[in-house]
PALO-672423 format. One record per residue (C-alpha): residue in three letters; chain; y, z, x; residue number from 0. Coordinates in Angstrom, 1 decimal. Layout:
BEGIN
<pt "ALA" "A" <Y Z X> NUM>
...
REM end
This chain:
BEGIN
<pt "UNK" "A" <3.2 -21.8 -7.5> 0>
<pt "UNK" "A" <5.2 -20.2 -10.3> 1>
<pt "UNK" "A" <5.5 -16.4 -10.2> 2>
<pt "UNK" "A" <4.6 -15.3 -13.7> 3>
<pt "UNK" "A" <6.0 -12.0 -14.9> 4>
<pt "UNK" "A" <5.4 -9.9 -17.9> 5>
<pt "UNK" "A" <6.9 -6.7 -19.3> 6>
<pt "UNK" "A" <5.4 -3.2 -19.2> 7>
<pt "UNK" "A" <6.9 -0.3 -21.0> 8>
<pt "UNK" "A" <6.4 3.4 -20.4> 9>
<pt "UNK" "A" <7.8 6.7 -21.6> 10>
<pt "UNK" "A" <9.8 8.7 -19.1> 11>
<pt "UNK" "A" <11.3 12.1 -19.4> 12>
<pt "UNK" "A" <15.1 12.5 -19.3> 13>
<pt "UNK" "A" <15.1 13.8 -15.7> 14>
<pt "UNK" "A" <13.3 10.7 -14.4> 15>
<pt "UNK" "A" <15.6 8.5 -16.3> 16>
<pt "UNK" "A" <18.7 10.2 -14.9> 17>
<pt "UNK" "A" <17.3 9.9 -11.4> 18>
<pt "UNK" "A" <16.5 6.2 -11.9> 19>
<pt "UNK" "A" <20.0 5.6 -13.2> 20>
<pt "UNK" "A" <21.6 7.6 -10.4> 21>
<pt "UNK" "A" <19.6 6.0 -7.5> 22>
<pt "UNK" "A" <20.0 2.5 -9.0> 23>
<pt "UNK" "A" <23.8 3.0 -9.1> 24>
<pt "UNK" "A" <23.8 4.4 -5.6> 25>
<pt "UNK" "A" <22.0 1.2 -4.4> 26>
<pt "UNK" "A" <24.2 -1.0 -6.6> 27>
<pt "UNK" "A" <21.1 -2.2 -8.6> 28>
<pt "UNK" "A" <20.4 -2.4 -12.3> 29>
<pt "UNK" "A" <17.7 0.0 -13.5> 30>
<pt "UNK" "A" <15.1 -2.7 -13.9> 31>
<pt "UNK" "A" <15.5 -4.0 -10.4> 32>
<pt "UNK" "A" <15.4 -0.4 -9.0> 33>
<pt "UNK" "A" <12.3 0.4 -10.9> 34>
<pt "UNK" "A" <10.6 -2.8 -9.8> 35>
<pt "UNK" "A" <11.5 -1.9 -6.2> 36>
<pt "UNK" "A" <10.1 1.6 -6.5> 37>
<pt "UNK" "A" <6.9 0.3 -8.2> 38>
<pt "UNK" "A" <6.4 -2.3 -5.4> 39>
<pt "UNK" "A" <6.8 0.5 -2.8> 40>
<pt "UNK" "A" <4.4 2.8 -4.6> 41>
<pt "UNK" "A" <1.8 0.0 -4.9> 42>
<pt "UNK" "A" <2.0 -0.7 -1.2> 43>
<pt "UNK" "A" <1.5 2.9 -0.4> 44>
<pt "UNK" "A" <-1.4 3.2 -2.9> 45>
<pt "UNK" "A" <-3.2 0.2 -1.3> 46>
<pt "UNK" "A" <-2.9 1.8 2.1> 47>
<pt "UNK" "A" <-4.1 5.2 0.9> 48>
<pt "UNK" "A" <-7.0 3.7 -1.0> 49>
<pt "UNK" "A" <-8.0 1.6 2.1> 50>
<pt "UNK" "A" <-8.0 4.6 4.4> 51>
<pt "UNK" "A" <-10.0 6.6 1.8> 52>
<pt "UNK" "A" <-12.7 3.9 1.7> 53>
<pt "UNK" "A" <-12.6 3.7 5.5> 54>
<pt "UNK" "A" <-13.0 7.5 5.9> 55>
<pt "UNK" "A" <-15.9 7.5 3.4> 56>
<pt "UNK" "A" <-17.6 4.8 5.4> 57>
<pt "UNK" "A" <-17.4 2.3 2.5> 58>
<pt "UNK" "A" <-15.2 -0.1 4.4> 59>
<pt "UNK" "A" <-14.8 -1.1 8.0> 60>
<pt "UNK" "A" <-11.3 -0.8 9.5> 61>
<pt "UNK" "A" <-11.1 -4.6 9.3> 62>
<pt "UNK" "A" <-12.0 -4.5 5.6> 63>
<pt "UNK" "A" <-9.6 -1.6 5.0> 64>
<pt "UNK" "A" <-6.8 -3.7 6.6> 65>
<pt "UNK" "A" <-7.6 -6.6 4.3> 66>
<pt "UNK" "A" <-7.6 -4.3 1.3> 67>
<pt "UNK" "A" <-4.2 -2.8 2.3> 68>
<pt "UNK" "A" <-2.9 -6.3 3.0> 69>
<pt "UNK" "A" <-2.1 -5.3 6.6> 70>
<pt "UNK" "A" <-3.1 -6.6 10.0> 71>
<pt "UNK" "A" <-5.7 -4.7 12.0> 72>
<pt "UNK" "A" <-3.0 -3.7 14.4> 73>
<pt "UNK" "A" <-0.8 -2.4 11.6> 74>
<pt "UNK" "A" <-3.7 -0.3 10.3> 75>
<pt "UNK" "A" <-4.3 1.2 13.8> 76>
<pt "UNK" "A" <-0.6 2.2 13.9> 77>
<pt "UNK" "A" <-0.8 3.8 10.4> 78>
<pt "UNK" "A" <-3.9 5.8 11.2> 79>
<pt "UNK" "A" <-2.1 8.9 12.5> 80>
<pt "UNK" "A" <0.3 8.9 9.5> 81>
<pt "UNK" "A" <-2.6 8.8 7.1> 82>
<pt "UNK" "A" <-4.7 11.3 9.0> 83>
<pt "UNK" "A" <-7.4 8.7 9.7> 84>
<pt "UNK" "A" <-9.4 8.6 12.9> 85>
<pt "UNK" "A" <-11.2 5.7 14.5> 86>
<pt "UNK" "A" <-14.8 5.6 13.4> 87>
<pt "UNK" "A" <-16.0 2.7 15.3> 88>
<pt "UNK" "A" <-19.4 1.8 16.7> 89>
<pt "UNK" "A" <-20.4 -1.1 18.9> 90>
<pt "UNK" "A" <-21.9 -3.1 16.0> 91>
<pt "UNK" "A" <-18.7 -2.9 14.0> 92>
<pt "UNK" "A" <-16.6 -3.8 17.1> 93>
<pt "UNK" "A" <-18.8 -6.9 17.6> 94>
<pt "UNK" "A" <-18.5 -7.9 13.9> 95>
<pt "UNK" "A" <-14.7 -7.6 14.1> 96>
<pt "UNK" "A" <-14.6 -9.6 17.3> 97>
<pt "UNK" "A" <-16.4 -12.4 15.5> 98>
<pt "UNK" "A" <-14.0 -12.2 12.6> 99>
<pt "UNK" "A" <-11.1 -12.8 15.0> 100>
<pt "UNK" "A" <-12.5 -16.2 16.0> 101>
REM end
């Protein structure tokens, strides 16, 4: 499949622009590539935070949260401590997740 791209523009203050230019230069990247890299990293982080929020609120099982974050169940279990999330698991949820593994 062809990866379609489009352009987004946004206004940044001078301090942010200076930081982008400085960090991009430090990494030997052009500004556009650096911004894309940072945006990708931020979106990944946002997906994980959102998934754990839904999990903590009981709106998503851990399995569903992992799918929303585009992580494996094992990766989500490893990330739980970092995101201050605790296992909220009952027998029914465990049985459903076991069925999903097969």
